[in-house]
C-alpha positions as CSV (number, residue, x, y, z in Angstrom):
1,X,-99.0,-47.9,-45.8
2,X,-101.5,-45.1,-46.7
3,X,-100.3,-41.7,-45.8
4,X,-103.2,-39.7,-44.1
5,X,-104.1,-36.4,-45.7
6,X,-102.8,-33.0,-45.0
7,X,-103.9,-29.4,-44.8
8,X,-102.4,-26.1,-45.1
9,X,-102.5,-24.5,-41.1
10,X,-102.0,-20.8,-40.0
11,X,-102.0,-19.9,-36.4
12,X,-101.9,-16.2,-35.7
13,X,-101.6,-13.6,-33.4
14,X,-101.3,-9.7,-33.6
15,X,-97.5,-9.6,-35.3
16,X,-96.6,-13.2,-34.6
17,X,-96.8,-16.5,-36.5
18,X,-97.4,-19.2,-34.1
19,X,-97.7,-21.9,-36.5
20,X,-97.7,-22.3,-40.6
21,X,-97.5,-25.7,-42.5
22,X,-99.3,-28.6,-43.2
23,X,-101.1,-30.7,-40.5
24,X,-103.2,-34.1,-40.1
25,X,-105.8,-32.7,-37.4
26,X,-106.1,-29.6,-35.3
27,X,-108.6,-29.9,-32.6
28,X,-109.6,-26.3,-31.0
29,X,-111.9,-25.0,-28.1
30,X,-114.9,-24.0,-29.8
31,X,-117.4,-21.9,-28.5
32,X,-120.1,-24.5,-28.5
33,X,-117.4,-27.4,-27.8
34,X,-114.5,-29.1,-28.6
35,X,-114.1,-29.2,-32.7
36,X,-111.4,-31.2,-34.8
37,X,-110.9,-30.4,-38.1
38,X,-109.4,-32.8,-40.7
39,X,-108.1,-32.3,-44.1
40,X,-111.2,-31.2,-47.2
41,X,-113.4,-29.8,-44.0
42,X,-116.3,-28.2,-45.2
43,X,-116.2,-24.3,-45.1
44,X,-116.6,-23.2,-41.4
45,X,-116.3,-20.3,-38.9
46,X,-116.0,-20.6,-35.1
47,X,-115.3,-18.4,-32.4
48,X,-113.0,-19.8,-30.0
49,X,-112.7,-19.9,-26.2
50,X,-110.1,-20.2,-23.7
51,X,-108.4,-23.4,-23.8
52,X,-105.4,-25.4,-25.7
53,X,-105.1,-25.6,-29.5
54,X,-103.6,-28.8,-30.5
55,X,-102.1,-29.5,-34.2
56,X,-101.2,-33.1,-35.1
57,X,-98.9,-33.8,-37.8
58,X,-98.4,-37.8,-37.8
59,X,-97.2,-38.6,-34.4
60,X,-96.3,-35.4,-33.4
61,X,-98.8,-33.0,-31.5
62,X,-98.0,-29.2,-30.9
63,X,-100.2,-27.7,-28.1
64,X,-100.8,-23.8,-28.1
65,X,-102.6,-22.1,-24.9
66,X,-105.0,-19.3,-25.9
67,X,-107.8,-17.2,-24.5
68,X,-110.1,-16.6,-27.4
69,X,-109.7,-16.7,-31.2
70,X,-111.6,-17.1,-34.6
71,X,-111.2,-20.3,-36.6
72,X,-112.2,-20.5,-40.5
73,X,-111.9,-23.3,-42.8
74,X,-111.9,-23.2,-46.8
75,X,-110.6,-24.8,-49.8
76,X,-108.2,-27.4,-47.3
77,X,-107.0,-24.5,-45.6
78,X,-107.5,-23.5,-41.8
79,X,-106.4,-20.0,-40.6
80,X,-106.7,-19.5,-36.8
81,X,-106.7,-15.9,-35.2
82,X,-105.7,-15.5,-31.6
């Protein structure tokens, strides 16, 4: 069975690290609609609105409710500030 590609994901609040590690996908409430980022995504910056961040690694899904934030992807890394 082929292993799904991963990327490095960091979700940070002021003075608090919510998530750091590898993920297969992250779905966020973008300002223009729901956005899913996979490994090797093109560079992107997006504002985030109220909703839920869903992190998927394998079959495990972890959720983080947010009020607003910022997402940046580059070089197979995703950083989310909330």
